[in-house]
Each structure stands twice: as C-alpha cells, then as structure tokens.
N, C-alpha and C positions, 0 to 999 in steps of 0.2 A: 342243410341236408348233405349228408355224406354219400359219396359214390364209391362202392367197393367192387373190385373186379375179381378177387380170389377169395377162397374160404378163409385164408389167413387174415386178409384185410377185414372180412366180416367179423371174425372173432375178436380182432383187436379193437374194432370200432364199437362192438357191443359189450366189451368187458366193462363190468360195472354199470351197465345200462339199467334204468329203472324198469321194474316189472309191475304188471304183466306186460309181456312183449308179444306183439301181434305181427304175424306175417301174412302178406297178401301176395301169393304167387301169381304171376301173369306172364303172358307171352308178348306184352307190349301192345302197340296200336290201341291205346286205352280209349274207352268210351264211358258213357255215363254209368254203365253197369259196374265197371271197375272202380269208378269214383265212389259209388255207393258202398262198395266193399271197404275202400280206404276210409271213408267217413265212419263206417261202423267200427272199424278197428281203432280209429282215432278216438271215438267216443268211449271205447271200452278198455283201452290200453294206455299205459304210460309211455311206451316206446312202440313205434310202428316202423316195420321194414317192409319193403316191396321188392320182389324180384322181377326182373325183366329178362326172359330167356326163351327164345324160340327153340323148342326142344326137338332135335331131329329124331330122337328115338320113338316119338309118338306119331311120326309121319311114315306112311308106307312108301314104297319105291315110286309109285305113280301118283302120289299126292302133291299138295301144293306148298311144300316146305320153301322152295326158292321164291315163290311169289307171295307167300304169306305177308300181309301188310306189316311194315315196319315204320315207326315214326319216333325214333329214340329221343331226339331233341325236344319234340313237343311233349312226349311222355314225361321227361324230366321236369319241364315247366309245369305241367299239370300236377305232378306229385309234390313239387316244391310249394305250389300254391295251397295244397291240401295239408301242409304241415308234416309231411313224412320225414322221419328222422334218418333213414338209411335206404338207399337203393342198391341192390345187389344185381349186377349185370355182368355175369361171367361170359367168356367166349366158349364156343363149342370145345376148343382144345383144352380149356381149363376144366370143364365139366367132364369131358370124356377123353383123357389123354391117351397116348399110344399105349396099347396093352390093356385098356379098360375091358373088363370081362364079366363083371358082376351085375346081375339084374334082379328085380323083384317081380316074382310071378304072382299075380292076383288070383290065380285059380279059375274055376269055372265061371265065376261072376264076370271075369274079364273076357269071356269068350262069347257072350250073348250079344245080340243086337249090334251096338257100336263095335264090340269086339269081333263079331262075325264079319262085319263089313270092313273092318280095319284090323286084320290079324296083327297082333303084337302091340297094338295101340296102348292098351291099358298096362302092359308091361313097361312101356316107355313112360307113361304117366306115373306109375307107382315108383319106378326107379328114380326119376328126376325129383319127385316130391320127397322121397326118402333122403336124397342127397341134400335138398334144401332144408328139410327139417333137421338133419344132422348138423348142418352148418350154422343155421340161425338159432336153433334150439328155442323155438317160440313156445309160449304158453298157449296161444290160440292161433289157428290158421283159418283164413277166410276164403270161402269159395261161393260162387253163384249157384242157385238152384237150377238154372237152365241145363247145365250138364249133369243131369240126374244120375246117370250111371257112374260118372266120375265120382260124384259124391259118395255113392254106395261103395265103390272100390276103396276110396280113401278112408271111409269109416271102418271098413274091414281091415285095411292096412294098419291103422292106428290101434285098433283093438288087438289084432293078432300079434303085432310086434311090440305091444306094451309101451307105446311111445309116450303116453302120459300127457298128451296135449289135447286141447278141445278143438273140435271142428265146428266152426260157426258158418252157417249157410244163410246167405242173404237171398230174399225173394228175387225172382227174375225181374229185371227192369225192361220195360217194353216201350215201344213207340206208341203214340196215341191210337193207332189202328191195330194194336195188339202184337205186332212183330217183335219177337225177343231180340234185344240188342246183341250183336255179334260183330267181331272185327271183320269177319268175312262178308258182312252185308255190303261192303263197298264194292264187291264184285258183281252185284245185281244191276242189270240195266233197268231202265225206267219201267218197261213192261213187266219184268220179273219182280221188281220191287212192289208194284201194285198187286201182284198175285201172292206175294210172300206171306201176308197175314192169314191166308187160307189154312195154313198148317195149324195155327193156333185155333182157328175156328173149328177145325176138325176135332181137335183135342177137347175143346169146350163142348162140342156136341156129344162126345162120349161121356163127359162128366155130367151133362144135363140129362142124358138118357138114364144114367144111374140115379140121379136125384129124382127122376120121374118114376123110379121103381124097377128099372131094368137090372137084373142080376146076372144075366148071361153075357159074358164078356164078348162072345162072338157077335151077338146082336148089337151090343153097345158099340163095338168097333165098327160095325157096318154103318151105324148112324154117322160116325165120324168120317168114314171113307166116302160117304155120299157128298161130303162138302168139298172134296178135292177136285180141282179142275185142271185140265190140260192147258198148257204144256207141263204143269207140275207132275212129277213122277214119284210115286210113293217108294220109299226105301223100306220102311216098316211103320206099322201102326198097331198098337197093342195096349193091353192093360196088364200091369205087372205089380208084384210086391216090390216096394221101393228099396228094400234092404237086399234082396236076393236077385231081383230082375227075373224071377220065374213067373210065368203067366199062371194065374189061379184058374181053377175050374169054375169058380163063381166069384163075382166082384165082392170084395170085402171092404170094410171101413179102412181108410188109409191107403187104398190102392192108388196107383199112379198111371194115368194115361200118358203114353209116350209116343212120339212120332218123329219121323225124319222123311224128308222129301227133297228131290232134286229140282232145281230150276237152272237149266243150262248146265254149266260145269260146277255150280255151287250147290252144296248140300246143306240144307237147314236142319237143325234139331230143336226140339222143344218138348215140354211135358206140362201136365196139368194135374195137380192133386185132386183126387176124387173124394168128395164129401158125401156121406150117406144121409138120406132123409131119415128122421126118427121112425 
C-alpha cells in the first residue's frame, strides 16, 4: 500500500494503474461504515484509493474541527488489511496553500437543512471533493447513504461539471440498535448513547406512517416527532425529495425522511428512504 502526501505523488503512483479506479474519500477515524465502502470499491475496481483528510472548509468557526477524532496509524492498518492500493493523506497546507481562493458553490441545494445549520458547509464539501476527483481521476467514487444531502450535492456536482465518474452510494451501516455509524459517536456519553437510536426510530415512524397510507408530510413527520425524547433536541425532521431536498406538498414514491438531533454537544444526522404501499 502506497502513501501519498501531494497531488504529484498521487499522479505518479497511479500512472498506469489498472482501471476501473475507485476512490473512497474519508476524514479518517474509520469505522465499519468506511470499511463497507472500501470493500465495495475493492469488489468493483481493479485499483482502490482512499483519501484521509479532515477538511477545514466544511467546518464552521464554532464547530469541532480541532477535536474531530483522528486515528491515522490505526486507519492505515485498517486500509492495509483491506487491500487498499493507495492512501492519499495531504496536509491542510497542501490542499489549501497560501493564496487559495477558488471554491465550488453547490447552489440552493447546499443552503437547505444541513446547509442552513452549517453555512458554507457544502461549499467546503464540493470544493474538497472536486480537488480529490481532479487529483485521483477515479472512475467511481464511494460514499455512504447516511449523509443524504451530501450525496445529493455530489450528484449535482458530477452532473453539472461533466466529471464523467460514477457515484456509488453504500447503504447506511448501523449498530444493532439502529444507530447509524459515525466517527462522532465517540463523543456520546453512556446516557446519550442509549438515547441516540431514537432518531432512527423517529425516521422509521415517518416511513411506517407512509406505508400505512399517510400522504400528508406534516402528519407523517408528527408521527416521527412523537418518538423523540428529552434531552434529545430536534434540529430538523422532514420529508424531502432526495435529489433536491425540497419538501413536497404530498409524500411521493422515493421520498426521503431526514432528521438531525442534538445530544449534548453532539449532533446526529440520519435518513430513511420511504417506500410506498401499492
């Protein structure tokens, strides 16, 4: 497994690499969800690259960039065991040198929900992913379904900028009690951890309401909201179109239940696809 620190190193290492080439972008602190992405890439691609970079552009001034979990040596061991060919781990100075001034604006899609709570977040996501895609030149890029709005932003980015790569979305990996895996889960104390699966239960309640025939998104969301328990604090709970993240006036086939909630200083996010009954 090769370790590259600069775009030049990546291009040299991948010159002549067998295709298809898969890229799994990560911020490190790898868990089973990341491993699932790597294994999907390994099964589908001749060459697999993984990036590890905690991207400051997607963190707000009062967010947890400095304390975001980092476990670089353990991450390398995990990726080596999974047969990854290349790890790209640039420094902040390499990614954003003095004078860096260009960013990718994802438009109105990046201003809703997560974008409203974290102004500029999706500009940071789109910018770093554009840089990674331009450096690695993958045929496929692998992301988890848990970050549903991020997936929508990247689909729009790839389509709008004619990048010619395939976005592969892996289903959310969960703990046995339903909690979606996240690197930030390490910040939950024991009491918070016990309550954390409530968010997924709320989303599941919305989806069940629709399966039972409810078509009014306000009433469906109310069913989900009834599942939330203090001290969990709702950030948002809604039903949206998964491509635009616009809330429909009635629940349609393929809609997505989305939610976010605070437990102490940690904010969880999750989503649940809504299947319609015949």
